[in-house]
C-alpha positions as CSV (number, residue, x, y, z in Angstrom):
1,M,79.2,38.4,-102.1
2,T,81.3,41.3,-103.3
3,S,84.4,42.4,-101.4
4,N,84.3,45.9,-100.1
5,K,88.0,46.3,-100.7
6,I,89.3,47.9,-103.9
7,Y,93.0,47.1,-104.3
8,V,94.8,50.0,-106.1
9,D,98.3,50.6,-107.4
10,V,100.1,53.3,-105.4
11,I,103.2,55.4,-106.1
12,A,104.7,56.1,-102.7
13,E,108.0,57.4,-101.3
14,F,110.0,57.0,-98.2
15,T,110.9,60.3,-96.5
16,K,114.3,60.9,-95.1
17,D,112.9,60.2,-91.6
18,G,111.6,56.8,-92.7
19,R,107.9,57.5,-93.2
20,L,106.1,55.9,-96.1
21,L,103.9,58.4,-97.9
22,P,101.6,57.8,-100.9
23,I,101.9,60.2,-103.8
24,S,99.3,58.9,-106.3
25,L,97.0,56.0,-106.9
26,K,95.8,54.2,-110.0
27,W,92.5,52.4,-110.6
28,D,92.2,49.2,-112.6
29,D,90.6,51.2,-115.5
30,G,93.8,53.3,-115.8
31,R,92.7,56.5,-114.1
32,T,95.4,58.1,-112.0
33,F,94.7,60.4,-109.0
34,E,97.2,62.6,-107.3
35,I,97.1,62.6,-103.5
36,Q,97.2,66.3,-102.8
37,R,97.8,66.0,-99.1
38,V,98.0,63.3,-96.3
39,T,96.3,64.7,-93.2
40,D,96.6,61.7,-90.8
41,I,98.4,58.4,-90.6
42,R,97.4,55.8,-88.0
43,R,96.9,52.1,-87.4
44,A,93.3,51.4,-87.9
45,A,90.7,48.9,-89.0
46,S,88.6,49.4,-92.1
47,L,85.1,49.0,-90.7
48,K,83.5,48.9,-94.2
49,A,86.0,46.5,-95.9
50,G,87.5,44.6,-93.0
51,G,91.1,44.2,-92.2
52,V,93.7,46.2,-90.2
53,G,96.6,48.3,-91.5
54,T,98.0,51.7,-91.7
55,R,95.2,54.2,-92.6
56,Y,96.2,57.3,-94.5
57,T,93.6,60.1,-94.5
58,C,94.2,61.6,-97.9
59,I,92.9,64.6,-99.9
60,I,92.1,63.4,-103.4
61,C,90.3,65.7,-105.8
62,A,89.5,68.0,-102.9
63,Q,87.7,65.2,-101.0
64,E,88.8,63.3,-97.9
65,K,89.4,59.6,-98.6
66,Y,90.9,56.7,-96.6
67,L,93.7,54.7,-98.2
68,Y,95.0,51.6,-96.3
69,Y,98.3,49.9,-96.5
70,E,98.1,46.3,-95.3
71,G,101.9,45.9,-94.7
72,N,102.3,43.2,-97.3
73,S,102.8,45.7,-100.2
74,L,99.1,45.9,-100.8
75,W,97.1,49.1,-100.8
76,F,93.3,49.3,-100.8
77,M,90.4,51.7,-100.5
78,E,86.8,51.0,-99.3
79,R,84.1,50.5,-101.9
80,A,81.9,53.6,-102.1
81,G,78.5,53.0,-100.5
82,A,79.8,49.9,-98.6
């Protein structure tokens, strides 16, 4: 059985008010994608991949995508079509 979680490397920053914001992400194949905007941040479960964390609704390549932070320094996305 294949996991529906895709762990990714993320460049993030802490804002002066203490928020953690992702800036870009990198796939295992080396492709890097800029996060153009974060439109929502909330604690939520990934219904496709399982697990609970902070869900960032991000605009990446003009598409809305969910990026999750598990709180243990791991970031993941849901596998497409999962």
